[in-house]
N, C-alpha and C positions, 0 to 999 in steps of 0.2 A: 254886531250881535245885539240882540234884544236883552236889555237888563230886566231882571225879574221885578225890580222896584218901579219900572214903568208900567207894570201890569196893574189892573184894578185890584183893590184891597182884597176882594173875595178870592181872586186867583192867587194872590200872595199867601193868603191863609190856607187855601187848598194845597198849594205847593208845600207849605210847612207841615201840614198834616200828612201829606204823602211822604215827606222825609221821615216823619215819626213812624209811619207804617212800615217803610223800608227798613227802619232800624229796630223793628219788632216791638215797638211800644204797645201796639195793639195786636191781638191775635185774631185769626180768622174766626168769624162768628161772634166775636166779643162785642158787647154793647159799647158804642162810641159815647164820648161825653155829650151831654145834651147841648142843644143850640145855645141855651142860656149860659151854660157853664163855659162853652167856648168863647162866647161874647164877653163874659166877665174876665176870663183868663187873659185875653188879648186886648181887652178894653175897647171893644167895638160895638156898634149897634147890632141888636139881635137880627135885624133884617139882613145885614151883611153876612152874619154867621149863617143864617138860613139860606142865603144865596150860595154860600160856600158848599153847604151840604147838598143843596139841589144840584150844583155842578158835579160834585163827587158822585152823587146818585146817578146822574145822567151818563157818567162814564163807567158805571157798574162797579165802582170801588166800594160803595156802601149801599145798603138797602134799608128801607124803612119798614118797621113792623108797626102797624097802626096801634096807637095808644101806648106803645112800649119804647119807641125811639129808633135811633139809627144803629145799624150793626155793620161790622166789617165783612165784606164779601170774602168767600173762600179763596177766590183767585185775585184778590186786590193787589197783592205784591207783583204778581205777573202782569196785570193790567198796567200798573204804574211803570214798571220796568220797560215794558214794550212801548208805552207812550213816550217815555223819556229817551229810549234808545232811538226811536224814529225821529224825534225832534233833534237829537244830537247829530245823527247821521245826515239828515236832510237840511238842517238849518245851521247848526253851529259848526259842524265839521267843514263845510264848504268855506265858511268865513275864516276858519283857522288855516285852511290850505291857502286861501288868498293872501292872508297875512304872512304865512311862511314864505310864499313866493316873493312877495314884495320886499320882505326883510332878508331874503336869501338864507333862510334857516332850513337845514337839511334834516332828514329823518333821524340821523345818528344823534344830533343835538337834542332832538325831541325825546328820543329813547333815553338818553342820559338824564334829562330833566325828569322824565316820567319815573325812572328808577329811583332818583333822589326823593321824589314826592312819595312814592310808595313806601320807601324805607322810613321816611319821616312820619308818615301816617301810621305805620305799624308800630312805631315807638310810642305813639300817643295812646 
């Protein structure tokens, strides 16, 4: 499986912003932090932050209002969820199944672990 930390910095930042969007830190139509604010927040070059926003804009997650900044698209959460779902089903899940087969882990064990994690996450 590909580790997110092996990705370029602009994609790591885009992934982090997508996490925040999915957690409702930003509302649809809301103005996003400026490129400069993002760069300062995570202590990166503004060119990298700009590349992050260009990437998010190319995916339809944010849009730019000339002279006003970037805004969150109305369907940003759906776009992100669909992209991540596709990546999980087509890239990560086949690797998980391969490992399950190699390690002789059955679905009952996976279900038990899943339920433990869900319970643990709900307690937090």
